[in-house]
C-alpha positions as CSV (number, residue, x, y, z in Angstrom):
1,X,87.8,142.3,61.4
2,X,85.8,139.0,61.1
3,X,85.0,139.1,64.8
4,X,83.7,142.7,64.4
5,X,81.5,141.7,61.5
6,X,80.0,138.8,63.4
7,X,79.2,141.0,66.3
8,X,77.4,143.4,64.1
9,X,75.4,140.6,62.5
10,X,74.6,139.3,66.0
11,X,73.3,142.7,67.1
12,X,71.1,143.1,64.0
13,X,69.8,139.6,64.6
14,X,68.9,140.3,68.2
15,X,67.2,143.5,67.2
16,X,64.9,141.7,64.9
17,X,64.3,138.9,67.5
18,X,63.4,141.6,70.1
19,X,61.1,143.4,67.6
20,X,59.3,140.1,66.8
21,X,59.0,139.2,70.4
22,X,57.6,142.6,71.2
23,X,55.0,142.2,68.5
24,X,54.1,138.8,69.7
25,X,53.9,139.9,73.3
26,X,51.6,142.7,72.2
27,X,49.3,140.3,70.4
28,X,49.4,137.9,73.3
29,X,48.6,140.7,75.8
30,X,45.6,141.8,73.6
31,X,44.3,138.2,73.6
32,X,44.8,137.9,77.4
33,X,42.8,141.1,77.9
34,X,40.1,139.7,75.7
35,X,39.9,136.5,77.7
36,X,39.9,138.4,81.1
37,X,37.1,140.8,80.1
38,X,34.5,141.6,82.7
39,X,32.2,138.6,82.7
40,X,29.0,140.7,83.4
41,X,27.1,141.3,80.2
42,X,24.9,144.4,79.5
43,X,21.3,143.4,79.2
44,X,19.5,144.1,76.9
45,X,22.7,144.5,75.0
46,X,22.7,143.3,71.4
47,X,21.6,145.7,68.7
48,X,19.8,147.8,71.3
49,X,20.3,148.8,74.9
50,X,17.6,150.1,77.2
51,X,18.8,153.7,76.6
52,X,18.1,153.1,72.9
53,X,14.6,152.1,73.7
54,X,14.1,155.1,76.0
55,X,15.2,157.3,73.1
56,X,12.9,155.7,70.6
57,X,9.9,155.8,73.0
58,X,10.5,159.5,73.8
59,X,11.0,160.6,70.2
60,X,8.0,158.7,68.8
61,X,5.9,160.0,71.7
62,X,6.9,163.5,70.8
63,X,6.1,163.0,67.1
64,X,9.7,163.8,66.2
65,X,11.2,163.0,62.8
66,X,12.7,160.8,61.5
67,X,11.8,158.5,64.3
68,X,8.0,158.9,63.7
69,X,8.4,157.9,60.1
70,X,10.4,154.9,61.1
71,X,7.7,153.9,63.6
72,X,5.1,154.1,60.9
73,X,7.2,151.7,58.8
74,X,7.2,149.3,61.7
75,X,3.5,149.5,62.5
76,X,2.5,149.2,58.8
77,X,4.5,146.0,58.3
78,X,2.3,142.9,58.7
79,X,5.0,141.1,60.7
80,X,4.3,143.5,63.6
81,X,0.6,142.7,63.8
82,X,-1.1,140.9,66.7
83,X,-2.7,138.7,64.1
84,X,0.6,137.1,63.1
85,X,0.6,133.3,63.7
86,X,3.8,131.3,64.0
87,X,4.6,128.3,61.8
88,X,7.4,126.4,63.6
89,X,9.0,123.3,62.1
90,X,10.8,120.3,63.6
91,X,13.6,120.7,61.1
92,X,14.5,123.8,59.0
93,X,16.0,123.1,55.6
94,X,18.0,125.7,53.6
95,X,19.6,124.4,50.4
96,X,18.3,121.3,48.6
97,X,19.6,118.0,49.9
98,X,17.7,116.1,47.2
99,X,15.2,114.7,49.8
100,X,13.5,117.5,51.8
101,X,11.7,120.6,50.8
102,X,13.3,123.9,51.7
103,X,11.1,125.5,54.4
104,X,13.5,128.2,55.8
105,X,11.0,130.9,54.9
106,X,8.9,129.8,57.8
107,X,11.7,130.6,60.2
108,X,12.8,134.0,58.7
109,X,9.3,135.3,58.5
110,X,8.6,134.3,62.2
111,X,11.8,135.9,63.3
112,X,10.9,139.1,61.6
113,X,7.6,139.0,63.4
114,X,9.2,138.2,66.8
115,X,11.5,141.2,66.4
116,X,8.9,143.6,65.1
117,X,6.4,142.8,67.9
118,X,9.2,143.1,70.5
119,X,10.0,146.6,69.2
120,X,6.4,147.6,69.3
121,X,6.2,146.4,72.9
122,X,9.3,148.3,74.0
123,X,8.1,151.6,72.3
124,X,4.3,151.4,72.9
125,X,4.4,149.6,76.3
126,X,1.5,147.4,75.2
127,X,1.9,143.9,76.7
128,X,-0.1,142.3,73.9
129,X,2.9,142.8,71.6
130,X,5.2,141.3,74.1
131,X,2.9,138.3,74.4
132,X,2.9,137.9,70.7
133,X,6.7,138.0,70.4
134,X,6.9,135.4,73.3
135,X,4.3,133.2,71.6
136,X,6.4,133.0,68.4
137,X,9.6,132.2,70.3
138,X,8.1,129.7,72.5
139,X,6.5,127.9,69.5
140,X,10.0,127.5,67.9
141,X,11.9,126.6,71.0
142,X,9.2,123.9,71.8
143,X,9.4,122.5,68.2
144,X,12.7,122.9,66.5
145,X,15.1,119.9,66.7
146,X,17.6,120.6,64.0
147,X,18.8,122.4,60.8
148,X,19.4,120.7,57.5
149,X,19.9,121.0,53.8
150,X,23.1,121.4,51.8
151,X,26.0,123.7,52.6
152,X,23.6,126.7,52.6
153,X,22.3,125.6,56.0
154,X,25.3,127.4,57.4
155,X,23.8,130.7,56.2
156,X,20.5,129.7,58.0
157,X,22.4,129.0,61.2
158,X,24.2,132.3,61.0
159,X,21.6,134.7,59.8
160,X,18.6,133.4,61.8
161,X,20.8,132.6,64.8
162,X,21.8,136.2,65.4
163,X,18.4,137.5,64.5
164,X,16.5,135.2,66.8
165,X,19.0,135.9,69.6
166,X,18.3,139.7,69.1
167,X,14.6,139.2,69.5
168,X,15.0,137.2,72.6
169,X,17.5,139.6,74.1
170,X,14.9,142.4,73.8
171,X,12.3,140.2,75.5
172,X,14.4,138.7,78.3
173,X,13.2,141.3,80.8
174,X,9.5,140.8,80.1
175,X,7.7,139.5,83.2
176,X,5.4,137.4,81.1
177,X,8.2,135.2,79.7
178,X,8.3,132.3,82.1
179,X,11.9,131.5,83.2
180,X,11.6,127.9,82.1
181,X,10.5,129.0,78.6
182,X,13.4,131.6,78.3
183,X,15.8,128.8,79.4
184,X,14.4,126.5,76.8
185,X,15.0,129.2,74.1
186,X,18.6,129.7,75.3
187,X,19.1,125.9,75.1
188,X,17.8,125.9,71.5
189,X,20.2,128.6,70.5
190,X,23.1,127.0,72.2
191,X,22.4,123.4,71.2
192,X,21.0,123.8,67.6
193,X,22.5,127.0,66.2
194,X,25.8,127.4,67.9
195,X,27.4,124.0,67.2
196,X,26.9,124.6,63.5
197,X,28.3,128.1,63.8
198,X,31.3,126.9,65.7
199,X,32.0,124.0,63.2
200,X,31.9,126.5,60.3
201,X,34.4,128.9,61.8
202,X,36.7,126.2,62.9
203,X,36.6,124.3,59.7
204,X,39.9,123.0,58.3
205,X,40.3,123.3,54.6
206,X,43.2,124.0,52.2
207,X,41.8,127.4,51.3
208,X,40.1,129.5,54.0
209,X,39.3,132.2,51.4
210,X,36.9,129.6,49.7
211,X,33.9,131.2,51.3
212,X,33.0,134.8,50.7
213,X,32.9,137.3,53.6
214,X,29.2,137.2,54.2
215,X,29.4,133.5,55.2
216,X,31.8,134.1,58.0
217,X,30.1,137.3,59.1
218,X,26.7,135.9,59.6
219,X,28.2,133.0,61.6
220,X,30.3,135.4,63.7
221,X,27.2,137.5,64.4
222,X,25.3,134.4,65.6
223,X,28.1,133.2,68.0
224,X,28.5,136.7,69.5
225,X,24.7,137.2,69.9
226,X,24.2,133.7,71.4
227,X,27.2,134.4,73.8
228,X,25.4,137.5,75.1
229,X,22.0,135.9,75.2
230,X,23.4,132.9,77.2
231,X,25.8,134.9,79.3
232,X,28.7,132.8,77.9
233,X,31.9,134.8,77.7
234,X,33.7,132.0,75.8
235,X,31.3,132.2,72.9
236,X,31.5,136.0,72.8
237,X,35.3,136.0,72.9
238,X,35.3,133.4,70.1
239,X,33.5,135.8,67.8
240,X,35.5,138.8,68.8
241,X,38.8,136.9,68.3
242,X,37.7,135.8,64.8
243,X,36.9,139.4,63.8
244,X,40.4,140.4,64.7
245,X,42.5,137.3,63.8
246,X,40.4,134.9,61.8
247,X,41.7,133.1,58.8
248,X,38.5,133.4,56.7
249,X,37.1,136.4,54.9
250,X,34.9,137.5,57.8
251,X,37.9,138.8,59.6
252,X,38.0,142.5,59.2
253,X,41.4,142.7,57.4
254,X,40.2,140.1,54.9
255,X,36.7,141.5,54.4
256,X,38.2,145.0,53.8
257,X,41.1,143.4,52.1
258,X,42.8,146.4,50.5
259,X,42.9,150.1,51.4
260,X,43.4,152.4,48.5
261,X,45.6,155.5,48.7
262,X,42.4,157.7,48.8
263,X,41.4,156.0,52.0
264,X,38.6,153.8,50.5
265,X,38.7,150.2,51.6
266,X,37.9,147.6,48.9
267,X,35.3,145.0,50.1
268,X,36.2,141.4,49.5
269,X,33.1,140.7,47.4
270,X,33.2,143.8,45.3
271,X,34.2,141.8,42.2
272,X,31.4,139.3,42.8
273,X,28.2,141.5,43.0
274,X,26.8,144.4,44.9
275,X,24.0,142.6,46.6
276,X,26.5,140.6,48.6
277,X,28.8,143.6,49.3
278,X,25.9,145.5,50.8
279,X,24.9,142.4,52.8
280,X,28.4,142.4,54.1
281,X,28.1,146.0,55.3
282,X,24.9,145.1,57.1
283,X,26.4,142.1,58.8
284,X,29.6,143.8,59.9
285,X,27.7,146.8,61.0
286,X,25.5,144.5,63.2
287,X,28.5,142.8,64.6
288,X,30.2,146.1,65.5
289,X,27.0,147.5,67.1
290,X,26.4,144.4,69.3
291,X,30.1,144.5,70.4
292,X,29.9,148.2,71.1
293,X,26.9,147.7,73.4
294,X,29.1,145.3,75.3
295,X,31.8,148.0,75.5
296,X,34.1,146.6,72.8
297,X,34.9,149.0,69.9
298,X,35.1,146.9,66.7
299,X,34.0,149.9,64.7
300,X,37.3,151.6,65.4
301,X,39.4,148.5,65.2
302,X,42.5,148.8,62.9
303,X,42.1,152.5,62.4
304,X,38.3,152.4,61.6
305,X,38.9,149.8,58.8
306,X,35.2,149.0,58.6
307,X,34.4,152.6,57.9
308,X,36.8,152.6,55.0
309,X,35.0,149.5,53.5
310,X,31.5,151.0,54.1
311,X,32.5,154.2,52.4
312,X,33.8,152.3,49.4
313,X,30.7,150.2,49.0
314,X,28.3,153.1,49.5
315,X,30.2,155.2,46.9
316,X,30.1,152.6,44.2
317,X,26.4,151.7,44.8
318,X,25.5,155.4,44.7
319,X,27.0,155.6,41.2
320,X,30.4,157.0,41.9
321,X,33.6,155.6,40.4
322,X,35.9,153.9,42.8
323,X,39.4,152.3,42.4
324,X,39.6,148.6,42.1
325,X,42.5,146.1,42.8
326,X,42.1,142.8,40.9
327,X,41.1,140.1,43.4
328,X,42.2,136.4,43.4
329,X,42.0,133.7,45.9
330,X,43.5,130.3,46.4
331,X,40.7,128.3,44.8
332,X,41.2,130.0,41.5
333,X,38.7,132.9,41.6
334,X,40.0,135.8,39.5
335,X,38.0,139.1,39.4
336,X,39.8,141.7,37.4
337,X,37.2,144.4,37.6
338,X,34.5,145.6,40.0
339,X,31.1,143.9,39.4
340,X,28.1,146.0,38.4
341,X,25.7,143.2,39.2
342,X,22.9,144.5,41.5
343,X,24.6,147.9,41.7
344,X,22.5,150.3,43.7
345,X,21.1,147.5,45.8
346,X,18.9,148.9,48.7
347,X,19.2,147.3,52.1
348,X,18.2,148.7,55.5
349,X,21.8,148.8,56.7
350,X,23.0,152.4,56.4
351,X,21.4,154.2,59.3
352,X,23.4,152.1,61.8
353,X,26.8,152.8,60.1
354,X,26.1,156.5,59.5
355,X,24.8,157.2,63.0
356,X,27.7,155.5,64.7
357,X,30.5,157.1,62.8
358,X,29.0,160.6,62.2
359,X,26.5,161.2,65.1
360,X,28.2,159.1,67.8
361,X,31.9,159.5,66.9
362,X,31.9,162.8,65.0
363,X,33.8,161.3,62.0
364,X,33.3,162.0,58.3
365,X,31.2,159.3,56.4
366,X,29.8,161.3,53.5
367,X,28.9,158.3,51.3
368,X,27.2,156.4,54.1
369,X,25.3,159.6,55.0
370,X,24.1,159.9,51.4
371,X,23.0,156.3,51.3
372,X,21.2,156.6,54.6
373,X,19.3,159.6,53.3
374,X,18.4,157.7,50.2
375,X,16.8,154.7,52.0
376,X,15.2,156.7,54.9
377,X,13.0,155.6,56.6
378,X,14.3,152.1,56.7
379,X,11.8,149.2,56.8
380,X,12.2,145.6,58.0
381,X,11.6,142.1,56.9
382,X,9.1,142.0,54.0
383,X,9.8,145.6,52.9
384,X,12.6,144.6,50.5
385,X,11.1,141.7,48.6
386,X,9.5,138.3,49.6
387,X,12.6,136.2,49.2
388,X,15.3,135.5,51.7
389,X,17.4,138.5,50.7
390,X,14.7,140.8,51.9
391,X,15.1,139.3,55.4
392,X,18.8,139.2,55.7
393,X,18.6,142.3,58.0
394,X,16.3,143.0,60.9
395,X,16.0,146.6,59.6
396,X,14.1,149.5,61.0
397,X,17.3,151.5,61.5
398,X,15.7,154.9,61.1
399,X,13.7,154.1,64.2
400,X,16.2,152.2,66.2
401,X,19.6,153.8,65.2
402,X,18.9,157.5,64.7
403,X,20.7,159.4,67.4
404,X,20.0,163.0,66.6
């Protein structure tokens, strides 16, 4: 009798061991596939591919809406003007270190201009705008030596890293960008922005939920974008792996940290304020789109988990009631109710999310659709206030992301 019982226990034990091994093997296989991904990147292949530019050019040329209204938003923005002059700095400071003056506005304004003029070139075909974009990027790659400030410098390295890489990715095919100058820009991104990005994601601290989701997300975006710009598969894989398996709040299962029975996914910063939740949607949307253009579907990862989070954030910021699970973390943050701070915050982030899930994939995203309608046509840097928050997204999604 005792022998029979021991055999039964042994069988049960082996069953669970086999199940655990199967799960671990599946995870290992997924990681192996990630590392063995085709090493050839799509170029241009960050937020926009050449097919996207062909669509924009065709629709604007035909006077079709809403692309034409999006184009007018772009051309009316002073950052897209040929008169724009860059103001590069040797060191960019974000966050007071008690010694240096913060000057990061010089960088985010010039990035907005480099991106806006790059778009104008791709759609109008006028080389003067390409030359302006290149002028701005050459000025910075020939001047910038480092990033400084307090801990907020990680936000600068993340936000401006991925945005600058996007402007350069658009312009990489322009015959007027000298190979040596493009190489110098790549080195700036790899040697100044990436090391700070990498150090942040690989930090070792007692509590990895110390930083809110937007910190990790902007850094993940920068690493992924620099990986594509520099044709470095290891950097790209680093960002993709963190999205899936990372310990911090930028990983998708931590950013959309609880899925309610109604299918809405509570965003990790919902108890903090709505300005940061909508920023998070913009950052995760940008990450998913850049990966999509390299043939990796992060939008759909974990049963469209990002869609559930975006629908939750959109619903609450449109005035709807949403369920809320009290949030706590390991540094003592306790948020027992959803925050109404900055509720209704407008950012140019919704066209991208709406067009992917609804027009590209044919899924239901009614709250994202309503928010996209509300902010259409989306503007860019400078259209949402003069401070850094108005430049957290590259914008112009009505022009660039509308599919039909």
